[in-house]
Structures are given as C-alpha cells and as structure tokens.
C-alpha positions in Angstrom: 291.9 48.9 33.9 288.5 48.8 35.6 287.5 45.7 37.4 285.2 44.6 40.2 286.6 44.9 43.7 287.4 41.7 45.6 288.2 40.9 49.2 291.9 41.1 48.2 291.5 44.8 47.4 290.2 45.8 50.8 293.5 47.2 52.0 294.2 49.3 48.9 290.7 50.7 48.8 290.7 51.5 52.5 293.9 53.5 52.1 292.5 55.3 49.1 289.0 56.0 50.4 289.7 57.1 54.0 290.9 60.7 53.2 287.7 62.4 52.0 284.1 62.1 52.9 283.2 60.9 49.4 285.5 57.9 49.8 284.5 57.3 53.4 280.9 57.0 52.3 281.9 54.2 49.8 284.0 52.6 52.5 281.1 52.7 55.0 278.9 50.9 52.5 281.6 48.3 51.8 282.1 47.8 55.6 278.4 47.5 56.3 277.4 45.2 53.4 280.6 43.6 52.2 281.4 42.8 48.6 279.1 39.8 47.9 275.6 41.3 48.0 273.4 41.6 45.0 272.4 45.3 45.6 276.0 46.6 45.7 278.9 46.4 43.3 282.2 48.2 43.7 284.5 48.8 40.8 288.2 49.9 40.9 290.1 51.8 38.3 293.6 50.5 38.9 296.8 50.9 36.8 300.5 50.1 36.8 302.5 53.0 38.2 305.9 53.9 36.7 307.7 52.3 39.6 306.0 48.9 39.0 303.5 49.2 41.8 299.7 49.4 41.3 298.0 52.8 41.4 294.3 53.2 42.3 292.7 56.0 40.2 289.1 55.8 41.3 286.4 53.8 43.0 282.8 53.5 41.8 280.0 52.1 44.0 276.7 51.1 42.5 274.3 50.8 45.5 270.6 50.2 45.1 270.3 52.1 41.8 272.6 54.9 43.1 276.1 55.7 42.0 278.7 57.0 44.5 282.1 57.8 42.9 285.4 59.0 44.2 288.4 59.8 41.9 291.3 61.7 43.1 292.8 64.2 40.7 289.4 64.1 38.8 290.5 61.0 36.9 286.9 59.8 36.2 286.8 57.1 33.6 284.1 58.4 31.3 284.2 55.5 28.9 283.5 53.0 31.7 280.7 55.2 33.1 279.2 55.6 29.7 278.9 51.8 29.3 277.5 51.3 32.8 275.0 54.2 32.7 273.8 53.1 29.3 273.0 49.6 30.7 271.1 51.1 33.7 270.7 54.7 34.5 271.0 55.4 38.3 268.4 57.3 40.3 271.2 59.6 41.5 275.0 60.1 41.2 276.9 61.6 44.1 280.5 62.6 44.8 282.9 65.5 44.8 281.6 68.2 42.5 284.4 68.0 39.9 283.8 64.2 39.6 280.0 64.5 39.3 280.3 67.4 36.8 282.1 65.0 34.4 279.2 62.5 34.8 276.7 65.2 34.1 277.9 65.3 30.5 276.4 61.8 30.1 273.2 62.4 32.0 271.6 65.4 30.4 268.2 64.7 31.8 269.4 65.0 35.4 269.7 68.1 37.5 272.8 69.0 39.6 272.5 70.0 43.2 275.2 70.9 45.6 274.7 70.2 49.3 276.7 69.6 52.5 275.2 66.2 53.1 275.1 63.1 51.1 271.5 62.7 49.9 269.3 60.0 51.1 270.0 56.7 49.4 267.1 54.2 49.4 266.9 50.5 48.8 264.5 48.7 46.4 261.7 49.0 49.0 262.3 52.8 49.6 264.0 52.2 53.0 266.8 54.6 53.8 270.4 53.1 53.6 271.9 54.5 56.8 275.5 53.4 56.6 276.5 56.4 54.5 274.8 58.9 56.8 277.5 59.3 59.5 279.3 62.5 60.3 282.5 61.1 58.7 280.6 61.3 55.3 279.7 65.0 55.6 281.3 67.1 52.9 280.5 69.3 50.0 278.6 66.7 48.0 277.4 67.2 44.5 274.4 65.2 43.3 272.8 64.5 40.0 269.2 63.6 40.4 267.0 62.1 37.7 264.2 64.5 36.7 
C-alpha cells in the first residue's frame, strides 16, 4: 500500500533510508524541509510482513518537479509511478540505477545518465536545493532527464 508519509513514520523511514546515499538524500530533504511543505511530498510503500509487522518497500520523494526514489531489492511500484507521472511528469528522476531503469520504461522521452553525484535539483525559481548535496549523498546515481 502506498500512502503519504506523516510525522508518525519518521522513525521507520529513517531506519530504511540511512543505509545508502539514495535514501540519505531523501532523508536530508525530509530533515531540511519537513513533511508539511507544498513543494515536497514523500510517499511510502508499506506492507504487512508475514510476522505481522509492517515492512517498508520503498520511498518516493517528489521535490520541486524532481523525483528521488529508493527501493531496496528493486521493489519499485510501477503502477503507482505510472499514475503519478501521468499526472505530472518530473524534470528528472534520480536514484539507484536498477530503480531508475524501471522508471525509464514509463518515460521514453527522457535520457538516462549515470554519474557519481546526485544532479542539481532546483526549486521553482531555479535556485539550487542544497540539502541533497552533502558527501553522505554521494553514490552511483542514475538520472533520467527530460529531453
């Protein structure tokens, strides 16, 4: 089940996102801006595990017309993304290469680039969003950019 992240979810997303740079970038944006700002929305893909606990499968951050995603075990919810991307196509999609590759099936008019740094994310006035630019967010990023 995918739903919008709330303040009650901070502990579970912190544990889930802290292990890889793709997750840490999302966590940095959440820490910087919180969950109640109009330019940022965080979605969780959460399900019931066999032992009765809740299991987080992925986190999707829509930040100023950019999408950052992080799904362990490549469990990207393509149906959710298809609905979201149909409503508003992002300027870019960034994350781990296997995650972004799945999204590329939906966005055929985008080009894929692989880099070691998260690409620049800008706000509505073309100012750089700096919270995702720390060394903790450095990794083997893949990015889809609208052509």
